[in-house]
C-alpha positions as CSV (number, residue, x, y, z in Angstrom):
1,M,-0.1,0.0,-0.1
2,R,2.9,2.3,0.8
3,E,3.9,2.4,-2.9
4,W,-0.1,3.4,-3.8
5,V,0.4,6.2,-1.2
6,A,3.6,7.6,-2.8
7,H,1.7,7.5,-6.3
8,N,-0.8,9.6,-4.8
9,K,-0.5,13.3,-6.5
10,T,-2.0,14.9,-3.3
11,V,0.6,13.2,-0.9
12,P,1.7,15.4,1.7
13,L,5.6,16.0,1.8
14,E,5.8,15.1,5.0
15,I,4.7,11.4,4.0
16,L,7.1,11.4,1.0
17,E,9.8,12.2,3.5
18,L,8.8,9.3,5.4
19,L,8.7,7.1,2.4
20,A,11.9,7.9,1.2
21,T,13.2,6.1,4.2
22,D,11.4,2.7,3.4
23,I,13.0,-0.5,3.1
24,D,11.1,-1.3,0.1
25,V,13.0,-0.1,-2.8
26,K,10.0,0.3,-5.2
27,V,8.4,2.7,-2.7
28,R,11.8,4.8,-2.7
29,Y,12.0,4.7,-6.5
30,V,8.2,6.2,-6.8
31,V,9.2,8.8,-4.3
32,A,12.5,9.5,-6.3
33,R,10.4,9.9,-9.7
34,K,7.9,12.5,-7.7
35,R,8.1,16.1,-9.4
36,K,7.6,17.8,-6.1
37,I,10.4,16.2,-3.8
38,N,12.0,18.8,-1.5
39,N,16.0,19.1,-0.5
40,R,15.3,16.8,2.4
41,I,14.0,13.8,0.3
42,F,16.4,14.6,-2.6
43,D,19.4,14.5,0.2
44,L,18.0,11.2,1.6
45,L,18.1,9.5,-2.1
46,K,20.8,11.2,-4.0
47,T,23.1,8.5,-2.0
48,D,20.5,5.5,-1.9
49,S,22.1,2.0,-2.0
50,E,19.8,1.3,-4.8
51,E,21.0,2.5,-8.2
52,T,17.5,2.2,-9.6
53,V,16.3,4.7,-7.3
54,R,19.2,7.2,-8.0
55,H,18.4,6.4,-11.6
56,A,14.9,7.8,-11.1
57,L,16.1,10.8,-9.5
58,I,18.4,11.4,-12.8
59,C,15.1,10.9,-14.8
60,N,13.4,13.3,-12.8
61,T,12.3,16.3,-14.9
62,G,11.5,18.4,-11.8
63,L,15.1,18.6,-10.9
64,S,17.9,20.7,-12.2
65,L,20.9,19.3,-13.8
66,D,22.9,21.0,-11.2
67,L,21.2,18.9,-8.6
68,K,21.5,15.9,-10.6
69,K,25.1,16.5,-10.7
70,K,25.0,15.7,-6.8
71,I,23.5,12.3,-6.9
72,K,25.8,9.5,-6.4
73,I,27.2,7.7,-9.5
74,D,30.6,7.0,-8.9
75,D,29.7,3.4,-8.4
76,S,27.8,2.8,-11.5
77,D,28.8,3.1,-15.1
78,W,25.0,3.1,-16.1
79,L,24.5,5.9,-13.8
80,K,27.6,8.1,-15.3
81,N,26.3,7.5,-18.7
82,E,22.9,8.3,-18.1
83,L,23.7,11.5,-16.5
84,N,26.0,12.6,-19.2
85,K,22.8,12.1,-21.6
86,K,21.1,14.8,-19.4
């Protein structure tokens, strides 16, 4: 159910902040794709242990290129290539 809560367009930022620390990678992935994430959520996810979550941040059209450059990519050639496409 937490994944569906994260999909909700009207979910408050406070709830998204909680979901950004969820144990389920699918939940964190959905949060990373949200255009309305704040700096706290970004900071929680930019070094996520799952590269798919960090990839979701790279693909997030609501984030500036300057923010995207702060995402941890040094452990993934895939992420390096994806960020270079932006």
